[in-house]
N, C-alpha and C positions, 0 to 999 in steps of 0.2 A: 714767563714761558711763553716760547715761540710757537705758533701752530704748525703742524707737521706738513701743512702746505707752503710755507715758507722756504725761501733762500733756495738750494740749488734743487730741491726736488719739484718746485713749481717752476724753476726757471727754465729746467728741462721740459718740461711740458709743455709750456707757452711758445718755447722757441721752434719747437716742431712744427707750429702751424703757421709762422710767419715765414716770408718771403726768402730764400736761401742766403739773402747776403745779410741779414739780420743778425745772423750769429756773430760778424765781425763788426757789425755797426755800432758805435760808443753812444751810449744813452747819453739824453740831454739832461738826465739828473743822478744824482746818486743818492743812496739811501744809507743813515747808519741806525741802529739800535742798542740802548743799554736797556739793563732793567735789575732789579733787587728785590729779593723778598722782603727785606728788611726784618732780620730775624730776631732783632731786641723788641719788636713789637708783634710779630705775624709768624704763626705757627707753618702757613701755608700760604702758596703763590698763587694768586688766583687772576691774575693778568694774563691776557694772551694778546700775541699782535702777530701780524701778517702783514708780507706784501708781496706782490706780484710784479717783476718787469715783464715788459710788452703782453700786458695784459689785453684778455679778449683776442690773443692771437693778433695783436695790432703793435707794430711796430713804434716802441718808443713811448706805448701808453703807460699808466704804472695806474696799482692800486695798494692804498696804505689804509691799515687798519689798527685801531688800539682797541683792546676789551679788555674792561676792569669787572671783576665777577665780586657776587657777594652771595653769600649763603650756599657755599660750593662754587668750584670752577666748571663744574658741567655746561651752563650757558655759555659762558667765555669760552670756553672749548670748542662748542659747535659754532659758535659765530667764527672763531678763528680757521676754523676746518670748512666750513658751508657757504657764507655769508657771499663772499666774492663767487662763487660759481652760481648762486640765484641771480646776483645784479648780473655776471655776465650772459646769462641764459635771456635775460630781459633786453639787454641791449642787443644782443645778435639776433633778437627777433625782428625789432625794429629799430636802425640806428639812426633813424630821423627824430625819433622821440625824444622830447625833453630829459636829461638825465637826470635831473630831481624828481621829475613824476618816476623816472624808474628806481631811483632810489629810496622815494617814498613809499612805494608799492611792496618793494623789496622787505625792508626795515617790519612792515605790516604784516606781512606773509612770516616771515622770518619768527616773528613773536607769537604768531598762532603757531607755527610749527614746534617752538621749543616748548610751549605750556602742552601739548598735544603728546608731544614724542618724550620728553623727560620727565621723570618721577623726582617728587620734591619741589623745593620753591625757590631753586637758584636763578639768580638773573644778572644781568651784567649792563653797564651803560656802554656804549659804544662810538666810535668817531673813525668816519671812515672818508677817505677822500679818493678821487677819480683822475689823472691828470691824463688829459688825451688831445691828440691834434684835431683840428676840424679844418675842413674844407669850405672856405667861402662860396657861396651860391655863382660867383661870376667864372670860378675855376673850372675848368673842362673836366669831366669823370676822368679819373684815373692818374690825373697828374701829382705826383709824389714829393714834389719841391718843397722841403718843410719851410723855407724861407717865404713862401706863400701863403703860408698856414695860421693860421690862430693856433695858440695852446691855450686850452682851458680847464680848469679845474672846478670839480663839482666835490662839495660835502655834504654829509649828514651826521647828524648824531642826536641821542638820546642819551640824558644824564648830563654828569658833568664830565666828562673824558672832553678835551678839546684841542681844538684846532687853532693854530697862532700862524698869520703869514707877515714876516719882516717885508716890508715894501717900503721903499723909499728911507729908510733909517726911522720907520714907524711900527709899531706893532698893530695888525689889524686882525681881530679875533673874528673867526668864520662860523663859530659853533656859538650854541646859547645854553648856558647850564640850566638845565632843569630841575630845580632845588625846591623844597618844598618851604625855603624861606622865601622864594620868589613871590611877588602878589599877584601876576598873572597866573602862575601853577597853583597857588593857593585857593584862587578863585576857581578854576578849574575842577579841582579835587573835592571842593565843597559842595560845588554843583552837582557832581557825580556821589554824592552822597558819603562822603569820607571826611575825616575829621584831621586838622593839622595841629599836631600838639608837641611843643618842643622843637618845633622846625623840623618834625618827621612827619609823614604818611600815617595816620592812627598811630602815631607814638611810635614807630619802628622804624620806617625806611625813608633816610633823607633825600633821595631823588625822586621825582615825580614821573619820570620817563626811563624805559629799559628797555629790554628785550628778555622777556621771561615773567618772574615774578606774578606765576600764576594765581596764586593764593589773593592777590592785591586786585583781581579783575579787572575793572574798568577805572579804578584810581589810579594805577601805574600803566600808563600806555606805551605803545612802541611807536607812536608816529613821531617821525623826525623833523628836527630843524633843518632845512636844505639851504644851499647859496650855491652860487657860480660867481665866478669870477674868471677875467682873462688875464693868463699871467706874460707879463711883458718883462723888459731889461731892467725895470725898476724892483724888481721882485727877486728876492736872494735865497731864501729859504720858507721851510713849513718846521714846527713844532708839534706834532700831536703827541697828546702825555695824557696820562689818568691824573686824576685829584692829588694823587699822592705827589706829584710836581707842583700843581696848581696852588695848592693848600700852604705851600710856603714861599713862593714867587709871584709877583706880578709880570703881566704877558710881557710888558716894555723890558723890565731886567733881564728877563731870561732871554729876549732877542739879542740884547746888548752884551750878556756873557759871552755868547759864541758868535757874534757879527763877525771876528777876525779869524775865526779859525776856517781851514779848507778842507778838514775831514769830517765827513758827517757821523762817523763812529767816535770818533775824538770829541764832537758836540754832544751828542747824547752823554755820552759818560761822563760830561763835567755836569750837566743836568742834574743828573742822577746822583752825582757826590753832593753836590750842593743840596739838593733835597734831604739827603741822609744826614749831612752836617747841621742842617738848620732845623731840625726836630720832626721832620714829617713821621707820622705814626703808622702808614698806609705801604702797601706795597708801591712800587715805583717801575714805571715802563716811559720810555722817552724813544721816539722814533724822529729824525729828523732828515729833511728831504732838501738837498741843495738843490737849486737850480743853474745847469750850465747854460750861460747864456751866450 
């Protein structure tokens, strides 16, 4: 499911706030998305994705997010339509702050908002990337020559929705799978008073971090894993996808499957087809971001 803030509606609102020549400026990245409910196994689609061109009204910035809902799609839909606005507000309040701190605070706040505003126990895993240009301290204020700027990618995730970077021919995982089968997460849950049974929190939930899931209280938290990496000429693309893909393919193989493609939409479709043909039992959403170097 696409968030209502996705594609043309978001693009129009973002471009209005950028310098006039931004409308004709060619982005340095391209985004493709494919999704499938997987009707053989799933009656409903609980995945949501969002991307925003010229994020935060900044030329050539990008926001990319995939949200995998459970116990309904209320939490994933909320994140798809609201999380990027929460992050944007914090960034614009102080652009000198470490974006990883902004992401951490935003995820925690959103977790609390979902738990207080939504009825029921809906939750979602989440993986978010923010691509932006940063000005080295040595450059004068106002200089906009992108060749002298560095391009940074900041990521955050909770649960098992994953972001993989294809760098110099190798897959680099930028996220951490928060699962009840993970020894560190198991220890955290047990110290908070929970039980891990059959690799599930209290025998019910397979992930140990998410946005929402209020009935699990302090056992399942919204604190994300965050990373930052400079994007260089050795970086080809990102794959952002829910576990409907990663349950049936390793990171490196997924990258190898699309490394010779040039169209991001075709790349995303190819990965979704592979997941469906190889036994995934979940909804599948794949977002591919190609870097134009």
